[in-house]
C-alpha positions as CSV (number, residue, x, y, z in Angstrom):
1,M,-12.4,-21.1,0.7
2,F,-10.7,-18.1,-0.6
3,R,-11.6,-16.0,-3.6
4,Q,-9.1,-15.3,-6.2
5,A,-8.6,-11.4,-6.4
6,S,-6.6,-9.3,-8.8
7,L,-5.3,-5.9,-8.5
8,L,-6.6,-3.6,-11.2
9,A,-5.0,-0.3,-10.3
10,S,-1.4,-0.5,-10.1
11,L,0.1,-0.5,-6.7
12,A,2.2,2.4,-6.0
13,L,5.1,2.8,-3.6
14,I,5.7,6.5,-3.6
15,S,8.5,7.7,-1.6
16,C,8.3,11.1,-0.1
17,A,11.7,12.5,1.6
18,K,11.2,15.0,4.3
19,G,12.9,18.3,3.8
20,D,13.8,20.1,0.6
21,I,16.8,20.9,-1.7
22,T,18.0,24.0,0.4
23,D,17.8,22.0,3.7
24,T,21.3,22.0,5.3
25,S,20.6,19.4,8.0
26,T,22.6,16.2,8.0
27,P,21.0,12.9,7.0
28,Q,20.9,11.9,10.5
29,D,18.9,15.1,11.5
30,Q,16.0,14.5,8.8
31,Q,13.1,12.1,9.3
32,T,13.2,8.9,7.6
33,A,11.7,8.8,4.2
34,H,8.3,6.9,3.7
35,G,5.8,6.1,1.2
36,K,2.4,4.4,0.7
37,V,0.9,1.5,-1.0
38,A,-2.5,2.0,-2.6
39,G,-4.7,0.2,-5.0
40,I,-8.2,-1.3,-6.0
41,V,-8.9,-5.0,-5.3
42,T,-11.2,-6.7,-7.7
43,D,-12.6,-10.2,-8.4
44,S,-12.0,-11.8,-11.9
45,T,-14.9,-9.9,-13.5
46,G,-13.6,-6.5,-12.4
47,L,-16.1,-5.8,-9.6
48,P,-14.5,-4.4,-6.6
49,L,-14.1,-6.6,-3.5
50,V,-15.1,-5.2,0.0
51,G,-13.3,-6.3,3.1
52,V,-10.2,-7.7,1.6
53,L,-7.3,-7.6,4.3
54,V,-4.4,-6.0,2.6
55,S,-1.0,-6.2,4.5
56,V,2.4,-4.7,3.9
57,Q,5.3,-4.5,6.3
58,G,3.1,-5.6,9.4
59,T,0.4,-3.0,8.6
60,S,-3.1,-4.2,7.5
61,V,-6.2,-2.5,6.2
62,S,-9.5,-3.7,4.7
63,S,-10.6,-2.6,1.2
64,N,-13.6,-0.3,1.3
65,D,-16.8,-0.4,-0.7
66,D,-15.0,0.4,-3.9
67,G,-12.1,-2.0,-3.4
68,V,-9.8,0.7,-2.5
69,S,-7.0,0.2,0.1
70,I,-4.3,2.5,1.1
71,I,-1.5,1.8,3.5
72,P,0.4,4.9,4.5
73,D,4.0,5.1,5.8
74,V,5.5,2.2,4.2
75,Q,9.3,2.2,4.4
76,P,11.0,2.3,1.0
77,S,12.4,-0.9,-0.2
78,P,13.5,-2.4,-3.6
79,Q,10.8,-5.2,-3.1
80,V,7.7,-5.0,-1.0
81,L,5.6,-7.9,-0.2
82,V,1.8,-7.1,-0.4
83,S,-0.6,-9.9,0.8
84,F,-4.3,-10.3,0.2
85,T,-6.8,-12.3,2.5
86,K,-10.4,-12.6,1.9
87,S,-12.6,-15.5,3.4
88,G,-15.8,-16.7,1.8
C-alpha cells in the first residue's frame, strides 16, 4: 500500500547557464544549461517522510531523514514530471 505524500516545500527548477555576459563563445561552444529539483516530502500531518523515491528525467534519489530530496543536473523544460514512490 502506498502512503499519500504531499510536497511542503516548493519544488524548484533552477536553471543555471554556463558562462557569463562577457562570454564571446558561440552557443554551440557553451555547455548545456541545467538546473535542479529540490523539495521536502511530508505526510498529511506535515511530518517528513524518509526513503521516498523521488524521480525526475530518469534520475532517482531517496528522501533523507528530514524528507529532503535534491536531484541535480535536470535539463530545463517548460514542464518536468516528478514522481514519488513509497511502499508501506
